[in-house]
C-alpha positions as CSV (number, residue, x, y, z in Angstrom):
1,M,8.8,-3.0,10.8
2,N,8.1,0.6,9.6
3,V,8.4,0.7,5.8
4,Y,8.9,4.5,6.0
5,E,12.0,4.1,8.2
6,N,13.5,1.1,6.4
7,C,12.2,0.3,3.0
8,P,12.8,-3.3,1.9
9,S,13.9,-4.3,-1.6
10,F,12.7,-7.5,-3.2
11,E,14.4,-9.7,-5.8
12,N,13.8,-12.8,-7.9
13,D,15.5,-14.2,-11.0
14,G,14.0,-11.6,-13.3
15,F,13.4,-8.4,-11.3
16,I,14.4,-6.2,-8.4
17,L,12.0,-3.9,-6.6
18,R,13.7,-1.1,-4.7
19,L,12.8,2.3,-3.5
20,A,12.6,4.8,-6.4
21,I,15.4,7.3,-6.7
22,E,15.9,10.4,-8.7
23,G,18.4,8.7,-11.0
24,D,15.5,6.4,-12.3
25,A,13.9,9.3,-14.2
26,Q,15.6,8.7,-17.5
27,D,14.5,5.1,-17.7
28,L,11.1,5.8,-16.2
29,L,10.4,8.5,-18.8
30,K,10.2,5.6,-21.3
31,V,7.5,4.1,-19.1
32,Y,5.5,7.2,-18.4
33,S,5.6,8.5,-22.0
34,D,4.5,5.2,-23.4
35,K,0.9,5.8,-24.7
36,K,0.1,2.1,-24.7
37,A,1.2,1.7,-21.1
38,A,-0.7,4.8,-19.9
39,E,-4.0,3.1,-20.7
40,F,-3.3,0.8,-17.7
41,F,-2.1,3.3,-15.2
42,N,-4.3,3.9,-12.2
43,G,-4.9,7.6,-11.6
44,D,-7.9,7.0,-9.3
45,N,-8.1,9.6,-6.5
46,C,-4.8,11.2,-7.7
47,H,-6.0,14.8,-8.1
48,G,-6.4,14.4,-11.9
49,D,-2.9,13.1,-12.6
50,N,-3.0,10.5,-15.4
51,F,0.7,9.7,-15.1
52,Y,1.4,10.3,-18.8
53,Y,4.6,12.4,-18.8
54,T,6.4,13.4,-22.0
55,T,9.2,15.5,-20.7
56,M,12.2,14.8,-18.6
57,E,11.4,17.8,-16.4
58,R,7.9,16.4,-15.6
59,M,9.3,12.9,-14.9
60,E,12.0,14.4,-12.6
61,Q,9.3,16.3,-10.8
62,A,7.2,13.1,-10.3
63,V,10.2,11.1,-8.9
64,K,11.0,14.0,-6.6
65,F,7.4,14.0,-5.4
66,W,7.5,10.3,-4.9
67,R,10.5,10.6,-2.7
68,Q,8.9,13.4,-0.7
69,A,5.7,11.3,-0.3
70,Y,7.9,8.4,1.0
71,E,9.7,10.7,3.5
72,N,6.3,12.0,4.7
73,G,4.9,8.5,5.1
74,W,2.2,8.9,2.4
75,F,3.1,6.0,0.1
76,V,6.1,3.9,-1.1
77,R,7.1,3.9,-4.8
78,W,9.4,1.1,-5.7
79,T,11.2,1.0,-9.1
80,V,10.9,-2.2,-11.0
81,I,14.4,-3.1,-12.5
82,D,14.8,-5.8,-15.2
83,K,17.8,-7.7,-14.0
84,I,18.8,-8.7,-17.6
85,S,18.7,-5.2,-19.2
86,G,19.4,-3.3,-15.9
87,E,16.7,-0.8,-16.9
88,A,13.9,0.6,-14.8
89,V,10.8,-0.7,-16.6
90,G,8.1,0.4,-14.2
91,T,7.0,1.2,-10.7
92,V,4.9,-0.2,-7.9
93,E,3.3,2.2,-5.5
94,E,1.6,1.0,-2.3
95,F,0.2,2.5,0.9
96,K,-2.2,1.5,3.6
97,R,-5.6,2.9,3.0
98,N,-8.0,3.6,5.9
99,A,-11.4,4.7,4.7
100,Q,-15.1,4.5,5.2
101,D,-15.6,2.1,2.3
102,F,-14.9,-1.5,1.4
103,F,-11.2,-0.6,0.8
104,N,-10.5,0.0,4.5
105,D,-7.4,-1.6,6.1
106,C,-6.2,-2.2,2.6
107,G,-2.8,-2.1,0.9
108,L,-3.7,-0.1,-2.2
109,L,-1.2,-1.1,-4.9
110,R,-0.6,0.6,-8.2
111,L,1.5,-1.1,-10.9
112,D,2.8,1.0,-13.9
113,L,4.8,-0.9,-16.5
114,R,6.3,-0.2,-19.9
115,S,3.9,-1.7,-22.5
116,D,6.3,-4.4,-23.6
117,Y,6.2,-5.7,-20.0
118,E,2.4,-5.7,-19.9
119,E,2.3,-9.5,-20.2
120,N,0.9,-11.9,-17.7
121,G,4.1,-13.9,-17.0
122,K,6.1,-10.7,-16.3
123,I,3.3,-9.1,-14.3
124,E,3.0,-12.3,-12.2
125,E,6.7,-12.4,-11.6
126,I,6.8,-8.8,-10.5
127,L,3.8,-8.8,-8.3
128,S,4.8,-12.1,-6.7
129,L,7.6,-10.2,-5.1
130,I,5.4,-7.7,-3.2
131,V,1.8,-8.9,-2.8
132,K,2.1,-11.3,0.2
133,P,4.9,-9.3,1.9
134,S,2.9,-6.1,1.7
135,L,0.2,-7.6,4.0
136,E,2.8,-7.6,6.7
137,I,4.7,-4.5,5.7
138,F,1.6,-2.3,5.7
139,G,-0.3,-4.3,8.4
140,C,-3.4,-4.7,6.3
141,A,-6.1,-7.2,5.8
142,M,-6.0,-7.2,2.0
143,V,-4.3,-5.8,-1.1
144,A,-6.3,-4.2,-3.9
145,T,-5.2,-3.1,-7.3
146,K,-7.1,-1.8,-10.4
147,A,-7.2,-3.6,-13.7
148,V,-9.4,-2.1,-16.4
149,P,-11.3,-4.7,-18.6
150,E,-8.9,-4.1,-21.5
151,A,-5.9,-5.2,-19.4
152,K,-6.5,-8.9,-20.2
153,Q,-2.9,-9.9,-19.5
154,R,-2.9,-8.1,-16.2
155,I,-6.2,-9.6,-15.2
156,A,-4.9,-13.1,-16.0
157,A,-1.8,-12.5,-13.8
158,L,-3.9,-11.2,-11.0
159,K,-6.2,-14.2,-11.0
160,K,-3.3,-16.6,-11.1
161,L,-1.8,-14.9,-8.0
162,G,-5.2,-15.3,-6.2
163,F,-6.8,-11.9,-6.7
164,M,-10.5,-11.8,-7.1
165,P,-12.6,-9.1,-8.8
166,V,-14.9,-7.1,-6.6
167,N,-18.0,-5.1,-7.5
168,E,-17.2,-2.6,-4.7
169,K,-16.3,1.0,-5.5
170,L,-13.4,2.9,-4.1
171,I,-14.7,6.2,-2.8
172,G,-12.3,9.1,-3.5
173,F,-11.6,12.0,-1.3
174,D,-14.1,14.1,-3.4
175,G,-16.8,11.4,-3.3
176,K,-16.1,10.1,-6.8
177,K,-16.5,6.3,-7.2
178,Y,-13.9,4.2,-8.9
179,G,-14.3,0.6,-10.0
180,D,-12.4,-2.3,-11.7
181,Y,-10.6,-3.4,-8.6
182,Y,-9.2,-6.9,-7.7
183,V,-8.5,-8.0,-4.1
184,F,-6.1,-10.4,-2.6
185,K,-6.7,-11.7,0.9
186,N,-4.2,-14.0,2.6
187,K,-5.8,-17.4,3.2
């Protein structure tokens, strides 16, 4: 299966993950302009982007870029839809990383959620949709995601899902080292 030719959607009782579309920008602006949420966004190795967007124009540009990235096979950005409210409440980005560091042959996953969804039960429910399938989708040996020490709810969810903290550093394109990563390997 080539995820860049046919992007799967995932669904459980609470959430849907589907490929991001430009119509998501209105709801996603509530996510990316949320100062509390921005503290947990992973901008590692993203050319200085901190993903804190305060205007509709900037949010629309971001979603348009995410679509372009998907079409070029750089990464997939799924929108997280709350099935009860029908709102987009976050995104999941993932791509296969091939590198000369520990995070080689790795599905690098980024999870951005509105701050009222930054709770371990919701995070676990969302990530349970994508973590195991992504090993196959991206053909990788492990999945890694960042969780800063202040993200206690996120860390609890990651551990419950089987992620383990690693002391290894992700080496950026410019040689900068990034930490606070958790890794999931299929057993």
